[in-house]
C-alpha positions as CSV (number, residue, x, y, z in Angstrom):
1,X,73.5,112.8,106.0
2,X,75.9,111.4,108.3
3,X,79.2,112.1,106.5
4,X,77.2,115.9,105.0
5,X,77.5,116.6,108.9
6,X,81.3,116.1,109.4
7,X,83.8,118.8,107.4
8,X,87.3,117.1,107.4
9,X,88.5,119.7,105.5
10,X,87.0,123.0,107.4
11,X,88.1,125.0,110.3
12,X,87.3,122.6,113.6
13,X,86.6,126.2,116.0
14,X,83.7,126.9,112.7
15,X,81.9,123.8,113.5
16,X,79.1,122.3,116.4
17,X,81.0,119.9,119.0
18,X,78.5,117.4,118.2
19,X,79.5,118.0,114.3
20,X,83.4,117.4,114.7
21,X,84.8,113.7,115.5
22,X,86.0,112.5,118.2
23,X,90.0,114.1,117.4
24,X,89.0,116.8,116.4
25,X,86.7,117.6,119.9
26,X,89.1,116.8,122.2
27,X,91.6,119.4,120.5
28,X,89.4,121.8,120.5
29,X,88.8,120.9,124.4
30,X,92.7,121.2,125.1
31,X,93.1,124.2,122.8
32,X,90.1,126.2,125.2
33,X,91.3,124.8,128.4
34,X,94.6,126.0,127.1
35,X,93.2,129.7,126.9
36,X,91.4,129.6,130.1
37,X,95.1,129.2,131.9
38,X,96.7,131.4,130.0
39,X,94.6,134.5,131.0
40,X,95.1,133.4,134.5
41,X,91.4,131.7,135.3
42,X,91.1,129.2,137.4
43,X,89.9,125.5,136.2
44,X,87.6,123.5,138.8
45,X,89.7,125.3,141.6
46,X,92.7,122.7,141.2
47,X,96.8,123.5,141.1
48,X,96.9,122.8,137.1
49,X,98.2,127.0,136.4
50,X,100.9,126.1,138.5
51,X,102.1,122.9,138.0
52,X,104.4,124.0,135.5
53,X,106.0,126.0,138.0
54,X,109.3,125.1,138.7
55,X,110.2,125.4,142.6
56,X,111.9,129.0,142.8
57,X,115.5,128.8,143.4
58,X,116.5,131.3,146.9
59,X,113.1,131.1,148.1
60,X,113.0,130.0,151.9
61,X,111.0,127.0,150.5
62,X,112.8,123.3,150.1
63,X,114.8,123.0,147.4
64,X,113.7,119.2,146.1
65,X,115.5,116.5,145.0
66,X,114.6,113.2,143.1
67,X,116.7,110.3,144.3
68,X,117.2,106.7,143.2
69,X,118.5,104.1,145.6
70,X,118.8,101.5,142.7
71,X,119.2,102.4,138.9
72,X,115.6,100.6,138.5
73,X,114.3,102.1,141.7
74,X,111.2,104.5,142.3
75,X,112.2,108.4,142.8
76,X,111.9,109.5,145.5
77,X,112.2,113.7,147.2
78,X,114.6,115.0,149.6
79,X,115.5,118.3,151.0
80,X,118.8,119.7,149.3
81,X,119.0,121.6,153.0
82,X,121.3,123.9,151.7
83,X,123.7,121.0,149.8
84,X,125.0,121.4,145.9
85,X,123.4,118.7,144.2
86,X,123.4,118.2,140.0
87,X,121.6,114.9,138.3
88,X,124.0,111.8,138.5
89,X,126.0,113.2,142.1
90,X,125.8,110.6,144.2
91,X,124.8,111.6,148.1
92,X,123.6,109.7,150.7
93,X,120.0,109.7,152.0
94,X,118.7,108.6,156.1
95,X,115.1,106.4,155.8
96,X,113.7,104.0,157.7
97,X,116.1,101.2,157.7
98,X,118.9,103.4,158.0
99,X,121.6,105.1,156.3
100,X,121.5,104.5,152.3
101,X,123.6,106.0,149.3
102,X,121.2,107.3,146.6
103,X,121.8,109.2,142.7
104,X,119.9,112.2,142.6
105,X,118.1,111.9,139.3
106,X,115.9,115.7,139.6
107,X,117.2,118.0,139.8
108,X,115.5,120.6,142.0
109,X,114.9,123.8,139.5
110,X,112.7,120.2,137.7
111,X,110.3,119.4,140.5
112,X,107.0,121.0,139.7
113,X,105.3,122.7,142.3
114,X,102.8,120.2,141.7
115,X,104.9,116.5,143.3
116,X,105.2,118.0,146.9
117,X,103.3,116.8,149.1
118,X,103.9,116.3,152.2
119,X,107.2,116.2,155.2
120,X,110.5,116.0,153.5
121,X,113.7,114.7,154.9
122,X,116.8,116.0,154.4
123,X,119.7,115.0,152.7
124,X,122.6,114.2,154.6
125,X,126.0,115.1,152.8
126,X,127.2,114.1,149.4
127,X,129.2,111.2,148.9
128,X,132.4,110.9,149.7
129,X,135.8,108.9,148.5
130,X,135.5,106.9,152.1
131,X,131.5,106.5,151.4
132,X,132.1,105.0,148.4
133,X,135.3,102.2,149.7
134,X,133.0,101.9,151.8
135,X,130.6,100.8,149.6
136,X,133.3,98.4,147.6
137,X,133.7,96.5,151.1
138,X,129.7,96.8,151.7
139,X,129.1,94.7,148.5
140,X,131.5,91.8,149.3
141,X,130.8,91.4,152.5
142,X,126.9,90.8,151.5
143,X,128.5,88.4,148.6
144,X,129.4,86.3,151.2
145,X,126.0,86.6,153.0
146,X,124.2,84.8,150.1
147,X,127.0,82.4,150.4
148,X,126.5,81.4,154.2
149,X,122.6,81.6,154.1
150,X,122.7,78.8,150.9
151,X,124.7,76.6,153.1
152,X,122.5,77.3,155.9
153,X,119.4,76.7,154.3
154,X,121.4,73.0,152.4
155,X,122.5,72.1,155.3
156,X,119.0,72.6,157.8
157,X,117.3,71.4,154.5
158,X,114.8,74.7,154.7
159,X,114.5,74.5,151.0
160,X,115.0,78.8,150.6
161,X,116.8,80.0,147.7
162,X,118.8,83.1,148.9
163,X,118.8,85.7,145.9
164,X,120.7,88.7,147.5
165,X,122.1,90.4,150.2
166,X,122.0,93.9,150.8
167,X,124.1,95.9,153.5
168,X,123.1,99.4,155.1
169,X,125.6,102.7,154.3
170,X,126.4,102.1,158.0
171,X,126.5,98.4,158.4
172,X,124.0,97.8,161.0
173,X,121.3,96.7,158.6
174,X,121.3,93.9,155.6
175,X,118.5,93.2,153.7
176,X,118.3,89.4,152.3
177,X,116.5,88.8,149.7
178,X,115.0,85.3,149.5
179,X,112.0,83.0,147.7
180,X,110.9,79.8,149.1
181,X,107.7,78.1,149.3
182,X,106.8,77.1,152.7
183,X,108.2,80.6,154.4
184,X,107.6,79.0,157.4
185,X,111.5,78.4,157.8
186,X,112.3,82.1,157.0
187,X,112.8,83.4,160.6
188,X,114.7,80.6,161.2
189,X,117.4,81.1,158.4
190,X,117.2,85.3,159.9
191,X,117.9,84.2,162.9
192,X,120.5,82.8,162.4
193,X,122.1,85.1,160.2
194,X,121.6,87.8,162.2
195,X,123.0,85.5,165.2
196,X,126.6,84.6,163.0
197,X,127.0,88.2,161.5
198,X,126.2,90.3,164.7
199,X,123.9,92.9,162.5
200,X,120.4,93.0,162.1
201,X,118.8,90.7,159.6
202,X,115.6,91.6,157.2
203,X,114.3,88.8,155.2
204,X,112.6,90.1,152.5
205,X,110.3,86.6,149.8
206,X,110.3,88.3,146.4
207,X,108.2,86.9,143.3
208,X,110.1,85.8,139.9
209,X,109.9,89.3,138.4
210,X,111.4,90.3,141.5
211,X,114.2,88.2,141.0
212,X,114.7,88.7,138.1
213,X,115.7,92.3,138.6
214,X,117.8,91.2,141.6
215,X,120.0,88.5,139.9
216,X,119.9,90.8,135.8
217,X,120.8,89.4,132.7
218,X,120.0,89.7,129.2
219,X,116.1,89.7,127.6
220,X,115.0,88.2,124.4
221,X,115.8,91.1,122.5
222,X,119.5,91.3,123.4
223,X,119.9,94.0,126.0
224,X,119.9,94.5,129.6
225,X,116.3,93.6,131.6
226,X,114.3,96.5,131.9
227,X,113.4,95.7,135.1
228,X,116.9,95.4,136.4
229,X,118.0,98.4,134.7
230,X,114.9,101.9,134.3
231,X,111.6,99.6,134.7
232,X,110.5,101.1,138.0
233,X,106.8,99.4,138.3
234,X,105.8,96.4,136.6
235,X,103.2,97.3,134.3
236,X,100.0,94.5,133.8
237,X,100.5,92.6,131.1
238,X,97.9,89.7,129.4
239,X,98.1,87.4,126.9
240,X,95.1,89.4,125.0
241,X,98.5,92.2,124.1
242,X,100.2,90.2,122.1
243,X,98.0,88.6,120.6
244,X,96.4,92.6,119.4
245,X,100.0,93.0,118.5
246,X,99.6,90.0,116.2
247,X,102.8,87.8,118.0
248,X,103.4,84.3,118.7
249,X,100.9,83.0,120.8
250,X,103.6,79.7,122.2
251,X,104.4,81.0,125.8
252,X,108.0,80.3,125.4
253,X,108.1,83.5,122.7
254,X,106.3,86.2,124.9
255,X,107.9,85.2,128.3
256,X,111.1,86.5,129.6
257,X,113.7,85.3,132.2
258,X,111.2,85.4,135.4
259,X,109.0,82.9,133.3
260,X,106.0,86.0,133.3
261,X,105.0,87.6,130.3
262,X,107.7,89.8,128.9
263,X,107.1,93.7,130.0
264,X,107.3,95.2,126.7
265,X,104.3,93.5,125.5
266,X,102.3,96.6,127.1
267,X,104.8,99.6,125.8
268,X,103.0,99.4,122.2
269,X,100.1,98.0,123.3
270,X,98.5,101.3,122.8
271,X,100.0,101.9,119.5
272,X,98.5,99.0,118.5
273,X,94.5,99.1,119.6
274,X,94.3,102.9,118.3
275,X,95.8,101.8,115.2
276,X,93.3,99.0,115.0
277,X,90.7,101.0,114.8
278,X,91.3,102.7,111.7
279,X,91.7,99.5,110.4
280,X,88.7,96.8,109.4
281,X,89.0,93.3,111.6
282,X,89.9,90.0,109.8
283,X,87.3,88.2,108.0
284,X,85.1,91.4,107.4
285,X,83.3,91.9,104.1
286,X,84.3,95.3,103.0
287,X,84.0,97.1,99.7
288,X,87.1,98.4,98.0
289,X,88.7,99.9,94.3
290,X,88.2,96.6,92.3
291,X,85.1,95.2,93.9
292,X,83.9,93.1,96.9
293,X,86.1,91.3,99.0
294,X,87.0,89.6,102.3
295,X,90.4,91.1,105.1
296,X,92.3,88.1,104.8
297,X,95.5,90.0,106.6
298,X,96.2,93.2,108.1
299,X,99.0,94.9,108.7
300,X,98.3,97.5,112.1
301,X,101.8,99.7,111.3
302,X,102.2,99.9,108.0
303,X,98.2,100.7,107.7
304,X,98.5,98.1,104.8
305,X,94.9,95.2,104.4
306,X,95.5,92.9,102.0
307,X,91.8,91.1,100.2
308,X,90.5,88.4,98.6
309,X,88.0,88.6,96.1
310,X,84.9,86.9,95.7
311,X,84.7,86.4,91.5
312,X,88.1,84.8,91.1
313,X,90.0,84.3,94.2
314,X,93.1,86.6,94.1
315,X,93.6,89.1,96.9
316,X,95.3,92.6,97.2
317,X,96.9,95.0,99.6
318,X,95.8,98.6,99.8
319,X,96.4,101.3,101.7
320,X,93.4,101.5,104.4
321,X,93.2,105.2,103.5
322,X,91.6,103.3,100.6
323,X,89.1,102.0,101.9
324,X,88.2,104.0,105.2
325,X,86.6,107.4,105.6
326,X,89.2,108.9,107.9
327,X,88.5,109.0,111.4
328,X,85.4,105.9,111.0
329,X,84.7,102.5,110.0
330,X,83.3,102.1,106.5
331,X,80.3,100.6,106.5
332,X,81.2,96.6,105.4
333,X,79.1,94.7,103.1
334,X,77.4,92.5,104.3
335,X,77.0,88.6,103.0
336,X,73.4,87.7,101.5
337,X,71.7,85.1,103.7
338,X,71.5,82.4,103.3
339,X,68.2,80.5,103.4
340,X,68.2,76.5,103.4
341,X,65.8,74.5,102.1
342,X,63.8,72.2,104.1
343,X,64.3,68.6,104.2
344,X,60.8,67.1,105.4
345,X,62.2,63.6,104.3
346,X,65.0,64.4,107.4
347,X,62.6,66.2,109.2
348,X,60.2,63.1,108.8
349,X,63.2,60.5,110.2
350,X,64.1,62.9,112.8
351,X,60.7,62.9,114.4
352,X,60.3,59.4,114.5
353,X,63.6,58.6,115.7
354,X,62.5,61.1,118.4
355,X,59.2,58.7,118.9
356,X,61.5,55.7,119.4
357,X,62.0,56.2,123.4
358,X,58.9,57.3,124.2
359,X,57.8,54.0,122.6
360,X,60.3,51.8,124.6
361,X,58.9,53.6,128.0
362,X,55.6,52.9,127.4
363,X,56.1,49.5,126.9
364,X,58.1,49.7,130.1
365,X,54.9,50.5,131.9
366,X,52.9,48.3,130.5
367,X,55.3,45.6,131.1
368,X,55.2,46.2,135.2
369,X,51.6,47.4,135.5
370,X,51.1,43.6,133.9
371,X,53.5,42.3,135.9
372,X,52.2,44.1,139.2
373,X,48.6,42.8,138.7
374,X,50.0,38.8,137.8
């Protein structure tokens, strides 16, 4: 009855919404939404009709560009303010930490209207040759700050691990990234470094993931760490993602250099979840063209199911399309309930054993009453 309501070979527009599957209904809703937007209709009073329109050039509005201060940092938006910039151009921007060098990653024509929110700070200038030489000097000075910070920490037994240091472009501020189990001596170390260097020192505590991002290295795949090359935000990762992708649950296999779960476990997790929705579960009993059996293995990406038959105990692998209806699970063949025959002798012995503690308690009460009466 339910299968007669679905018309997989027909046109979804000819069917009622309740007669469509989930995917067909979503595509139909998206098509209706695009049609209303193309006709200029306002949907819910939002600005969806203008979110794909770039900021026009030659207008009085700001020419917005997106810049990134680190290779794996977030994208921040600034006003180009008449400066001719393009993707890959290095510019100087003023932040709350001072002047910093940043690389343009989003050109003015690529910024959409819906991303503009709040006031934008202007770009100071394009990075010059002198600025590049100054940045190289600041990097050498930062390396000396790391070494000096480690020496002070070991001399005073602070227990602080100095990981990295970064100067601002004007050289007035330096940010020191460190990690420590006890935070009580962090300010003391910052004060000593500030007095010795003659600049303002900002001590920043970081965790294991940030430590791996700052130091860098190679992952299990042989490539540069995602967090130090392009990943701006750490995703939420759980051991269930490794289990969902049939990976080893050995902690040494699914952890990175930071000692935490690999961030790449979240990259294909959604694809695996959607693929598993079209496959039976392990241990389920299903019907195949060759008979009934139990699912003993799954190849999620290839959509292959290995079934072990009950009669001959042989195993065969089938494509999921031969076992399941499109877009929905096939009815499983559940095993017949096993009837357990009553065992009167065992039950009688159990009742006898359970009654023995009662008899002991009664005997103890009787002995106590006799002792009291005596």
